[in-house]
C-alpha positions as CSV (number, residue, x, y, z in Angstrom):
1,R,26.2,-15.9,-24.7
2,S,28.0,-12.9,-23.3
3,G,26.3,-10.8,-25.8
4,I,22.9,-11.9,-24.3
5,F,24.0,-10.8,-20.7
6,T,25.4,-7.5,-22.0
7,V,21.9,-6.9,-23.6
8,Q,20.1,-7.8,-20.4
9,F,22.4,-5.6,-18.3
10,I,21.8,-2.6,-20.6
11,A,18.1,-3.4,-20.9
12,S,17.7,-3.6,-17.0
13,Y,19.8,-0.5,-16.5
14,L,17.7,1.5,-18.9
15,Q,14.3,0.2,-17.5
16,I,15.5,1.1,-13.9
17,V,16.7,4.5,-14.9
18,A,13.5,5.2,-16.8
19,L,11.2,4.0,-14.0
20,M,13.1,5.7,-11.3
21,N,13.1,8.9,-13.4
22,L,9.4,8.8,-13.9
23,S,8.9,7.9,-10.1
24,Q,11.0,10.8,-9.0
25,K,8.8,13.2,-11.2
26,A,5.7,11.9,-10.0
27,M,6.8,12.4,-6.4
28,R,8.1,15.9,-7.1
29,D,4.7,16.8,-8.5
30,L,2.8,15.1,-5.7
31,R,4.9,17.0,-3.0
32,R,4.2,20.3,-4.8
33,D,0.4,19.6,-5.1
34,L,0.3,18.5,-1.4
35,F,2.2,21.6,-0.2
36,A,-0.2,23.9,-2.5
37,H,-3.2,22.0,-0.8
38,V,-1.9,22.6,2.7
39,L,-1.5,26.1,1.9
40,S,-5.1,26.5,0.8
41,L,-6.7,24.9,3.9
42,E,-8.5,26.9,6.5
43,I,-6.9,28.3,9.7
44,S,-9.2,26.1,11.7
45,Y,-7.8,23.0,10.2
46,F,-4.2,24.0,11.6
47,D,-5.8,24.2,14.9
48,K,-7.2,20.6,14.9
49,N,-4.2,18.9,13.4
50,P,-0.6,19.1,14.5
51,I,2.0,20.6,12.4
52,G,4.2,17.4,12.6
53,R,1.4,15.2,11.2
54,L,1.1,17.6,8.1
55,V,4.9,17.5,7.7
56,N,4.9,13.9,7.8
57,R,2.2,13.6,5.1
58,V,4.2,15.8,2.8
59,T,7.7,14.1,3.5
60,N,7.5,10.4,4.8
61,D,4.4,9.4,3.2
62,V,5.3,10.7,-0.2
63,E,8.7,8.9,0.3
64,A,6.9,5.7,1.2
65,L,4.9,6.1,-2.1
66,N,8.0,6.6,-4.0
67,E,9.5,3.4,-2.6
68,M,6.5,1.4,-3.6
69,F,6.4,2.7,-7.1
70,S,10.2,2.4,-7.6
71,S,10.9,-1.0,-6.1
72,V,7.7,-3.0,-5.3
73,L,5.7,-2.6,-8.4
74,I,8.7,-3.1,-10.6
75,T,9.6,-6.4,-8.8
76,F,6.0,-7.4,-8.9
77,F,5.3,-7.1,-12.6
78,Q,8.7,-8.8,-13.3
79,D,7.8,-11.7,-11.0
80,L,4.2,-11.9,-12.5
81,L,5.8,-12.2,-16.0
82,I,8.2,-14.8,-15.0
83,L,5.4,-16.6,-13.1
84,A,3.1,-16.7,-16.1
85,G,6.0,-17.9,-18.5
86,I,7.0,-20.6,-16.2
87,T,3.3,-21.7,-15.7
88,T,2.9,-21.8,-19.6
89,I,6.0,-23.7,-20.1
90,M,5.3,-26.1,-17.3
91,F,1.7,-26.9,-18.9
92,M,3.1,-27.0,-22.4
93,T,5.8,-29.6,-21.2
94,N,3.6,-31.7,-19.0
95,A,0.1,-30.9,-18.4
96,T,-0.5,-33.6,-15.7
97,L,2.6,-32.3,-13.8
98,G,1.5,-28.8,-14.2
99,C,-2.0,-29.6,-12.7
100,V,-0.4,-31.4,-9.8
101,V,1.7,-28.2,-9.2
102,A,-1.2,-26.0,-9.6
103,I,-2.9,-27.6,-6.7
104,S,-0.9,-25.1,-4.4
105,F,-2.1,-22.0,-6.5
106,P,-5.3,-21.6,-4.4
107,F,-3.5,-21.7,-1.2
108,L,-1.0,-19.3,-2.3
109,I,-3.8,-17.0,-3.5
110,I,-5.7,-17.1,-0.1
111,I,-2.4,-16.7,1.8
112,T,-1.6,-13.7,-0.2
113,V,-5.0,-12.0,0.2
114,V,-5.1,-12.5,3.7
115,F,-1.5,-11.2,4.0
116,R,-2.3,-8.1,2.1
117,V,-5.4,-7.1,4.2
118,K,-3.3,-7.6,7.5
119,A,-0.2,-6.0,6.1
120,R,-2.2,-2.9,4.9
121,G,-3.9,-2.6,8.3
122,A,-0.5,-2.9,10.2
123,Y,1.1,-0.5,7.7
124,R,-1.6,2.1,8.4
125,I,-1.2,1.9,12.0
126,I,2.5,2.5,11.7
127,R,2.0,5.6,9.5
128,T,-0.4,7.0,12.1
129,K,2.1,6.3,15.0
130,I,4.8,7.7,13.1
131,A,2.8,10.8,12.3
132,N,2.0,11.1,16.1
133,L,5.7,10.9,17.0
134,N,6.6,13.3,14.4
135,A,3.9,15.9,15.5
136,F,5.0,15.5,19.2
137,L,8.6,16.1,18.2
138,N,7.8,19.1,16.2
139,E,5.6,20.6,18.9
140,S,8.1,19.8,21.6
141,I,11.1,21.4,19.8
142,S,9.0,24.4,18.6
143,G,8.1,25.0,22.3
144,I,11.3,24.0,24.0
145,R,11.6,27.4,25.8
146,I,8.3,26.8,27.5
147,V,9.3,23.1,28.4
148,Q,12.5,24.4,29.9
149,I,11.0,27.4,31.7
150,F,8.4,25.3,33.4
151,V,11.0,22.4,33.9
152,Q,8.8,19.8,32.1
153,E,11.8,17.8,30.4
154,Q,11.1,14.7,32.4
155,K,7.3,14.9,31.6
156,Q,8.1,15.3,27.9
157,I,10.4,12.6,27.9
158,G,7.8,10.3,29.5
159,K,5.2,11.2,26.8
160,F,7.8,10.6,24.1
161,S,8.7,7.2,25.4
162,K,4.9,6.2,25.3
163,I,4.7,7.4,21.7
164,N,8.0,5.9,20.7
165,K,6.8,2.6,22.3
166,A,3.7,2.7,20.3
167,V,5.7,3.0,17.0
168,F,8.0,0.2,18.2
169,D,5.0,-2.1,18.9
170,S,3.4,-1.3,15.6
171,N,6.4,-2.1,13.7
172,M,6.7,-5.3,15.7
173,R,3.2,-6.4,14.8
174,Q,4.0,-5.8,11.1
175,L,7.2,-7.9,11.6
176,Y,5.2,-10.8,12.9
177,I,3.0,-10.7,9.9
178,Y,5.8,-10.9,7.6
179,G,7.4,-13.6,9.8
180,I,4.4,-15.8,9.1
181,F,3.8,-15.0,5.6
182,R,7.2,-15.6,4.1
183,P,7.7,-19.1,5.8
184,L,4.3,-20.1,4.5
185,I,5.1,-19.0,1.0
186,E,8.4,-21.1,1.3
187,F,6.3,-24.1,2.6
188,F,4.2,-24.1,-0.4
189,R,7.1,-23.6,-2.7
190,W,8.6,-26.8,-1.5
191,F,5.3,-28.6,-1.2
192,A,4.9,-27.8,-4.9
193,I,8.4,-29.0,-5.8
C-alpha cells in the first residue's frame, strides 16, 4: 500500500513539474512574441492606446493565461478522467442506480454552460478595468511633474478612485457569479447522493 502512495506521489510530482515547465516555456515565448509585435506597431497605435494597457497585455494577461494552463486545465482533465471512471463503474455496478444519479447530469451541464458564459463576460470586464487602472497609473506616474506643478493631485486621486471602484465592482460581480455557481453544484451533488 505504501508503495502505491509513493508511486502516486512521484508520478504527481513529475506531472506537475513537466506541465509547469511546459507552461513556463510557452508563456516565455508568448511574452517575447507579444513584445516583438508591440515593437512592430505603427506610432499612431501608441497615440490611441495608453502605455499602461499595453504593459498590462504583455504582463498581467500573459500571467493569467499561465495560471489557467498550469492549474485550471490540469485540474479539469484530472476531474474529467475521475468523473468518467466513476460513471463507468457506477453503471457497471448498478445500471438502474446509475440512471437515477444521471438525472442530475443535464442540469449540471446547463448550469456549467451558463456559468461559463457569465464568468467569461465578467472576467473580460475585469481585465479591461485592470488595464484602464494600469494605464492611468502609468500615465500619472510618468507625468508626476506636471501633476505636481499644476497642483492636480486631488483631481488625480478622484479619477483614480473612480477607476479603482470600477475594478472593485467588476470583481464583486464575478464573486457573485461564483457565489451562485458553487452552491448550485453542491445542491445537485447532494441531490444525486
